Phi, psi and omega in degrees: 000136178230145170279154156296133194292136188217144179256003165264150179236150181280127181282127182226175179238147037158059174293169194294314176208160188222135175228152180234121172262123195282332179222158178293338173302332184265354181303321178302331178287338181267333175063075188292356181301126180064019175249163167276133177230143176244122184262138181222117171230083196294325179248077020213003203291313184287338173283334180285312182313303182300315178304314188294307181298316181304323187269011170099011172298134182280335183184148174225130185258110176272133178226170197277323192224153172308321179297317176301326175293319181295322187290329187288319185290332182292320185281347180226088184300139173099352179278156183263145178249130178222154171143195185203160165227134188066015182094352183249149184307137178282136180305127177095356178275156181278328186227154168268216180246019179271121183299335180294342175278343184261063181287163181298323182299338190261318194248349190290133179080006190243152171259157191216136172250132190223138170223141179223167180296315184248311191297314178286330172302318190286311181302323180286332179284347173273005192303337179279356184291158176293319186212138180239116172249160186248128184241151171199174172290338180295328182241029187306309185291324182290321175298316183294328176284333168279334175283335179297337181265002184279130176260125185120186187269158183229136176241129171264124181248118176265133183293325176073199180215106170065043178086002181242171180290152172218140180307300199294324177301311185290324181292320181301312183296332178284328179297319175297308182303325179288340181265351183246089188288157179067359178274152179288128179251137164293166172304322180293317174298327179288320178298320180294319178298308169316307176305312180304311181302325188289327193249004195291335179273358186218040189305314183290326176290324176305313176298311179303324192264353177297159182305306186284342175290312184297323179298312179301319173299332183280342180255011178093009190249027179309318184301330176291327175296311178305315180301312186294345185273349181299142176248135170059043176285321182223157179258021181269143176231102181302141183220140186266127190222118179052047177080346184250137171273125183222170181289000000 
């Protein structure tokens, strides 16, 4: 099921508290244990995962390294291997980290093992969470609707870029925070909300002008940045269960 693409988001309520963690290295300070965590790596891992699940992939296993990916694939014949290093497909992989590669004809009914520089590392770092959800602008309203039903604390875990802050993940988190009223917000959540409000009328430009957006353009992947800027394209919220991300 797909939404008509929209730029507006529906305002909802209401987890108990919301925190935003700007890089996975800061996750221990927020302590995701027994909390609902939404992982965001807008450019591009969580956008790609969302696209793959929406197009019928039956499960995605995030792993830390290419060696891990090859090992998992060796033990499970028929599985696809996807991911990147330095933005480019790893030699020997079936797929890179471009969401445009994960079309229905390619991934429907398939399982995928994936490793990326930032996104899969962040997913692994959240393993103590009560629930791990995958967010992107493609499923923004669906994530907001899901989070609005959560009882307890919510953490938005931004993948960042190689351990540092990145604009696009934080703006996504801020878009969700802005739509979830009456929750108690940490200072980081309030800062993310302010960044979103600053950029909400120019999300495509924000992604294009971001550090990583410019890097992707420099290696011929500007079309990926455009793809990742689409809002509310699908209504699926991928969820990690027992090491596998599923619909």
